[in-house]
N, C-alpha and C positions, 0 to 999 in steps of 0.2 A: 715209549715215545709219547710226548704230550705237547700241548700248546701253552706256552707261557703268556700270561696277560701282562701288558705294560702300557703306559700312557703314550701319547703322541711322541714321535721320535724324529731324529735326524739320522739318516743311514747313509753308508758309503761302502762300496766294495774296494777292498785293498788288493792292489795288483802286485805289490812288492813291499819289502820292509825298509825301503830307503826312499825318502823324498826330500827335496830341498825346501828350505824355509821360503815362504811367500808372505807378502803383506797383502792380506785379503781385505777388500772393502765391502762391507755389508751395511747398507743404509747409511752411508757417509762415515761409518765408523771403521777405523783400520785395526786389524788384528793380525799379529804375526804368528804363523803356525805352519805346519807341514800339510795339514789336511783341511780342506774347506769345511767339512762337517764340524770340526772343532770351532772354527770361526763362526759358523752359523749358530751353534749352541751357545757360544759366549755372548752373542748379540741379540738375536731375535727369537731364539728358542731355548731360553734359559731353563725352563721347567721340563723340557723334553728329554727322553732318553737318547743317548748317543750310541748307535749300534754300528759296529764295524763288521761287515761280512767278509770272511776270509775263505776263499776257495781252498779246498783240501789239497790242491796241487801245490800250494805254497809250502807243503811239507818238504819239498826239495830245497827250500831255503832254511830249513830247520834241522832236518835229520842229516847226520854225518855219513850214513851208509844205508843200503837198501833194507837191511833188517830192521834198523831203527825206524825207517820210514814206514815199514809194514806194521810195526807196533803202534805207531801213531794213528794210522788209518783204521786199524782194528779197534782203537780206543779214542773216539772223537773228543771225549772230554779232556784227555791228556793233550791232544793236539790244540784244543781251544786254549788251555792254560799256557802251553808253550808259545802260541801265537800272541797271547796277551802280553807275556813277558817281552817278546820281541818288539811289540808295538810300543810298550813303555820305554824300552831301551833305545830303540832306533828312531822312533817318531816323536818322542818327547811329548806325548799327549798329556796335558795337565788336567783336563776335564775328566769326570767319571765316564766310563764307557763300558759297553758290553761287547764281547766277541762272540760271533756265531759262525760256526763252520758250515759252509755250503758245499754241495757236491760239485765235482769237477768232471770234465770230459776232455779227451785229447792226450797228447804225449808231452812229458816234461822231463828235464834232466836235472840231476843233482849238481852240486858245486863241482866245477871242472869236469862235468860229464862223467863222474865216477859211477853213476847209476842212472837208470831210467825208470820212470813211472808212467804206465799206460792206463788211462781211465776209459773203459768201454761203457759209455753212458750216453744219454740223449738229452737234448734241450728240454723235452717234455718232462723228464724226471726232475730236472733242476727247477723248472718252473713250478711243478706241483708241490715240491717240498718247501720252496720259498713261499709259496702262497699259504701253505699251512702255518708257517711261522708268522707271516704278516697278519693272519687272522687273530692273533693275540693283541693287536694294537687296538686300544680303546678309541672312542670318538675324540680325536684331536687332530691337529694339523700334522701332516707328514711331509718331511723334506727328504728327497732322494738325490744325493749328490752323485753325479755321473762324470766327475772330472778325473777319476782314477779307475783302474780295473780294466781287464780285457773286455772288448766289445761284446763277446759271447755272453759273459756274465751280466753285463749291463742290460742287454736285451732281455735276459731271463728275469731280472729284477723288475724291469719296467712292465713286462708282460704280467708278472705276478701282481704288480700294483694295480694294473687295469682290472684283473680278476677281483682284486680286493674291493675296488670301487663298485663294481657290479654287485658284489655280495652285500656290501654295506647299504647300497641303495635298495636292494630287494628286501633287506631286513626292515627298512623304513619306507616301504612302497606306499603306505597309506599317508605318509607325512609329506605333503607337497613342499614344505619349507626346508626339508632336510637336505643339506648340501655338504657332503664330506669333502675335505680339501686335501689334495696331494699335489705337491710342487716338486719339480726337478730343479736342481741347481748345477751350474757348471761355470767354467772360467774360459777365457780366451786362450787358445793354444799359445805356448811360448817356447823358445829355444833355450836350452841350457848348454853353455860351453864348458866341456870337461876340462878340468885342471886350472880353470881361471877363477880366482876369487873375485866375487862381485857382491854388491849389495843385493838383498832379496828383491825380487821382482814385485812390483805393485800390480795387483790384478783385482778388478771388481768381480763379484759373484753375481751371475745372471740367473734369474728365476723365471720359470714358466709353469703354467698350470697343466695338469693331466686331468682329463675328464672323459667320461663315457656316457653314452645315451643308454638308458635302461627303459625297456618297454615291458608292459604287463604280459609276459609270455611264460609258458611252462618250460623250464630249462631242459627237461629230459625228452622233449617232444621228438627231436631227431633221432635220439638213441632208441626210443621205443618203436619208431617207425622202421628203423633198420632191422629191429628184432621181430618184426611182424606184430607190432602193438603189444609185445610182451614187455615186462618190466626190466629195468636195468639189472645186469648180472655182475657178479664179481669178475667173471671172465672178461667183461667189457673193459675192465681197468688195465688189462695187459695188452701190450702192443700187438696188433695184428701181424706185425712183421716177424714175430716169433714163429718157429716151426709148429705145425699143428700138434704134433705129439708133445712137445715141450710145453706149449700153452695149455693143452688139455691136462697134463700132469700137474702143472702149477695151480690151475683152477681147482682141480679136485683136492689138492692139498689144502688150499685156502678154505674150501667149503667144509672139509673135515674139521678144521679148527674154528671156523667162524660162521658156518652155514646157518645154524640156529639163530644166532644173534643177527645175522645179516637179513633174516626174514623181517626183522623190525624195520630195517632201512627200506626194504621193498614195500612193506605195509605203509610206511610214511609216504613214499613216493606215490603210491596209489591213492592214498587219502588226499594228498596235495593235488593230484590230478583231478579228483572229483570236485574239490573246492575251486580249483582254477576254472574248470568247466562250468560250474555253477555261476561264476562271475562272467566269464567270457560269453556264455550263451544265455545269460540273463534269466537265471532261475533262482533268485536269492532266497525264496521261501525254504529252500533245502537246508539253509543254515539254522533254522529254528527246530528245536527238539534234537534228539540224538538218533533218530531212526534212520536218517539218510547220511548225513555228514556229522560224525561225532569227533570233533577235533581233539577230545581228550584221549582218544585211542592211541595216539602216538606222541612222542616227545623228541623234539629236534636235537636237544643237547645229548640225549642218550644215543640217538642215531649217529651224531657227530663223533662221539667217543668210540663207537664201533668202527667207523671208517678210519679213525686214527690208529686203532689197533691193527686193522688190516694193512694199512699203508706202512705201519711200523714193521709188521711181519715181512712184507715184501722187501723193505730196506735191509732187514736182517739176513736176507738171502744172498746178499752181495758176497762175491768170492774174492778173497785177497790171497794171491799166490806169488811166491818169490821163486824165480828161476834164474840162477846166476846173478847177474847184476841188473835184472829187470823185475820190477814189481808190477803185477797186473791186478787191476781192480775192476771187476765186472759186476754190473747191476742188472736186475731184471728190468727190461724196458717197459715203460708204462704207456698207456693211451690217455693223454691228457683230457680230451673232451668229455668222456663219460664221468671221469673223476670230478672235474670242475663242475659239471652240470649237476651231479648228485649233490655236491656241497651247496650249489646255488639253490637247488630244490629245497634243501633244509632251511636255507635263509628265507625263502618265500613262504614256506609252511609256518615258520616261526612267526613271521609277521602276520599272516592270516589268523593264526591261533590267538596271538596277543590282542588282535583287534575285533575278533568275532566270537571268541570263546563264550562270552556272556550270552550270546543268542541261543546256544545249545540248551540253556536252562529254561527257555521259553518255548513250549510246544506250539502255542498260538500267539499271534502278534496282532496288535491294534493296527488297523490300516493306516491311520495318520502317522503313527510312529514308523511303520514299515516304509511308507513313502519318503519320509524325511531322512531316515537312516541311510537308505541306499541311494538317494539323490546325492548325498555328501560323499559316500563311498565311491560311487561311479565317477564323480567329478575328480576325486583324488587319483583314480586309476586311468583317467583319460577315456572313460567309457560312457560319455554323456548321452550317446545315442541310446544305449540300453535304458537309461533313466526315462527317456521320452516314451519308449514302448511300455515300460513297466507302469508309468503313470496312467497310460491309456487303459491298461487291464485293471488297475486298481479302481479307476473311475467307473468302469463297467460294473464291478462288484458292488461298489457303493450305491449305484443307482438301483440295482436289483434287490439290495438288502433292506430297502425301506419297509417292506411288508413283514419283515421278521419281528416277532414279539420278543420282549426281553427274556433272556434265558433260553431262547429257541435256537437250535442249530440244525441246518439243513445242508445237503450237498449243493454245490454250485449249480449242478444240473437241475435240481428241483426248483431253483429260482428262475430258471429260464422259461419263458412262455412257450417257446417252441424249441426244445432241445434238439440238437443235430441228430438226424436219423441215418440209417444205412451204414455202409462200410466207411470207417474213418481211419486215417493214418494217425494213430495215437501219438507216436513219437514226434512226427512232424508238427502236430497240433501243440504238443507240449512245449516245444521250443518257439513256435510261432506266437504263442500267447504268454511268454515270459514265465512258463511253468504254472500259470494260473488257469488250468483247464477245468471244464465243468465236471469231468469224471474223476478228478483227483483232489479237489479242494473242498473243505468243509467251511461253512460260513456261520458265524454265531453272533447274536446281539447280546451283549452283557453290560449291564449298567449304562445303557445308552451308547456304548461303543461297539463298533463292528470289528470282530476278530476273525482271522482265518488261520487254518492249519491244513496239513495234508492228511488225507485218510490213511491211517496206518497200514491198511491193506495194499496201498500203492507204493510203500517204501522200496521194496526190492525192485519193482518195475522201474521206478525213477532212478535208482542206483544204476541199473543196467543202461538206461538212457545216457546218463552222465559218463559212464565208462566207455561208451562207444563214440564219443564226440571227436576225439583227436584224430 
């Protein structure tokens, strides 16, 4: 199982292999076609891919008997090819197009009800695998036509598209100008009179925007809270509606195959949590050097491929059984939330790494550079209040460092005329002073500039502080 990369696209779910000709109007241009997606591609999306999603339930309109249907279900590639031929033959699509088979749920009958196909599946499963497919779309406009297909599958596609928007915005969370665009298209409902020859109906295609609000939050927060602040587990990806014994057996099997690799996903989730907390709780000096937050320890693309393998393995566990004239297709039910949130965590980490990785190479930072760098970052994340408190702490250090000689380095505490005495709540002080506390920070004058860094002896303590924030 892999994720194919493709440019912006026009997509539509096919509900059957027979539609009447319609004269679609797109931006005042009239196009005769059976599918609105083809009219859109011919007019305002000429460079986009045209993708037709075919629910596997349409096997009932392809296979002549239950055994043939079972073979198609067991070999999705053959079903895809057969569906493509049907679309070319019955829907007369002239534009280049791709066919992608999507999972089904429910009960369907073959021609003349000669056989029955039962799909034991969930909406969550369909959304998850649709989302994985959509992740291959590069940054371009996306059109989702919802004029055909059963409502169940339309809902799944729209929900997957919303997840896609969140994912894309998290990947570009530091870019305030980034605005991915997803539009739905549809037509006004119209009645067809059977057996009566008539000219094609003229219908305008209506467009509307899909958008989501994305805030700077750690996607796995709720999952970790439910697990007692533990990291997400492979078992979280399986539906809690499964019986405990079955869920436990499946989890153990997945851990036997992927446990070692999955540790890399958990390590990334934990590292992303530390980075998120450093932003959220205003301790940005943690990003300098590699002693506290080393962004090079994890790779989002590698973790993504591990998740793809796990989800591919779960899909391979589906059971295809023929009994008499009934074909049963049963899938392992998924729990969508933890899966989507893990993928969103990878997106957030990737963005953080791309934008802050260079800071790991500087153990100490010039105060002026530090002030300006995080003023801009906090503005992009909507954390302007953090910037105000950080500026105050930086100003305090600047005022106290005037007595330092060039090349001299002292602890922040040594610069204070009256260092705090008595019992102190070190963790509270750490966050109250933007991580720039007298007992953790070293201050140095170098070539007329003031630089700060953390005392290496405090690295593990600070890591513990950041780990306990959520």
